C-alpha positions in Angstrom: -16.9 -3.0 -17.9 -18.9 -4.4 -15.1 -21.6 -2.5 -13.2 -20.6 -0.5 -10.1 -21.6 -2.2 -6.9 -23.7 0.1 -4.6 -22.0 0.7 -1.3 -23.6 2.7 1.5 -21.4 5.5 2.9 -20.9 3.8 6.2 -20.4 0.3 4.9 -17.7 -1.8 6.7 -17.0 -5.5 5.8 -18.5 -7.8 8.4 -17.5 -11.4 9.4 -21.2 -12.5 9.1 -21.4 -11.9 5.4 -19.9 -14.1 2.7 -16.2 -13.6 2.4 -15.1 -11.4 -0.5 -18.6 -10.8 -1.8 -19.2 -8.0 -4.3 -19.6 -5.4 -1.6 -16.4 -6.3 0.2 -14.4 -6.4 -3.0 -15.8 -3.0 -4.0 -15.0 -1.6 -0.5 -11.4 -2.7 -0.7 -11.1 -1.6 -4.4 -12.2 1.9 -3.4 -10.0 1.9 -0.4 -6.9 0.9 -2.5 -7.7 3.4 -5.2 -8.1 6.3 -2.8 -4.8 5.3 -1.1 -3.1 5.1 -4.5 -4.4 8.6 -5.5 -3.2 10.0 -2.2 0.3 8.6 -2.8 0.4 9.9 -6.3 -0.7 13.4 -5.1 2.1 13.3 -2.5 4.6 12.2 -5.1 3.6 15.1 -7.4 4.1 17.5 -4.4 7.5 16.0 -3.7 8.6 16.4 -7.3 7.6 20.0 -7.3 9.5 20.5 -4.0 12.6 18.9 -5.4 12.4 21.1 -8.5 12.0 24.2 -6.3 15.0 23.2 -4.2 17.3 22.6 -7.2 18.7 26.1 -6.9 22.3 26.8 -6.0 22.8 27.5 -2.3 26.1 29.4 -1.6 26.4 28.6 2.1 28.0 25.2 2.7 25.9 24.3 5.8 22.7 25.3 4.0 23.7 23.3 1.0 24.4 20.2 3.2 21.1 20.6 4.9 19.3 20.9 1.6 21.1 17.8 0.2 20.0 15.8 3.3 16.4 17.0 2.9 16.6 16.0 -0.8 17.9 12.5 0.0 15.1 12.0 2.6 12.5 13.1 0.0 13.9 10.8 -2.6 13.9 7.8 -0.2 10.3 8.6 0.8 9.3 8.9 -2.9 10.9 5.5 -3.6 9.0 3.9 -0.7 5.8 5.5 -2.1 6.6 4.1 -5.6 7.0 0.6 -4.1 3.7 1.0 -2.2 1.9 2.1 -5.4 3.2 -1.1 -7.0 1.8 -3.2 -4.1 -1.5 -1.4 -4.4 -1.6 -2.1 -8.1 -0.9 -5.8 -7.4 -3.8 -5.9 -4.8 -6.1 -4.3 -7.4 -5.1 -7.0 -9.9 -5.9 -9.7 -7.3 -9.4 -8.1 -6.8 -9.9 -8.5 -10.6 -8.7 -12.1 -10.7 -10.6 -13.2 -7.6 -7.5 -13.9 -5.5 -7.8 -10.9 -3.2 -8.2 -11.6 0.5 -6.7 -15.1 0.4 -3.3 -15.9 1.8 -0.7 -16.6 -0.9 1.0 -19.2 1.4 -2.0 -21.1 2.7 -4.9 -20.2 0.6 -6.9 -19.3 3.7 -8.9 -16.1 4.0 -7.0 -13.2 5.5 -9.0 -11.6 8.3 -11.1 -8.6 7.4 -9.6 -6.6 10.3 -6.1 -7.2 8.9 -7.2 -6.3 5.3 -8.9 -3.2 6.6 -5.7 -2.1 8.4 -3.4 -3.2 5.6 -5.3 -3.7 2.3 -2.2 -4.8 0.5 -1.7 -7.8 2.8 -1.0 -11.0 0.9 -0.7 -13.4 3.9 -2.6 -14.2 7.0 -1.0 -12.8 10.2 0.1 -16.3 11.2 1.7 -17.0 7.8 3.4 -13.5 7.8 4.9 -14.2 11.3 6.2 -17.6 10.1 7.7 -16.0 7.0 9.4 -13.2 9.1 10.8 -15.8 11.6 12.2 -17.8 8.7 13.7 -14.7 7.2 15.3 -13.8 10.5 16.8 -17.3 10.9 18.3 -17.2 7.4 19.6 -13.6 7.9 21.6 -14.8 10.9 23.4 -17.5 8.8 
């Protein structure tokens, strides 16, 4: 187990420091872990809500409304599960030293992009190229 890196409360990664130094990695690790915990807490609340709503509702309109709510909750939970998986992948990239670098070009991903979307795996330019290519193939 490696030693915890000290991080001031107000620390924000800056362009004028070495890219993905220990402090930046620690900052993003903490950010990802906090996000993951938040999603897991929401997931637990959703599960409790689904169990509470599993009762029989005699009125047809109420039952339909409840089924719709349930379907939305399940879709949301599935999206959260996929997001947790992406967060876990980002945490693994931090451990292996690959975090912060574009999987397509190997170039550093901007700190602003990573701060806004810490699970990003591509630079903005590579992501846009990827999405354009997907759109072209989808139209085939």
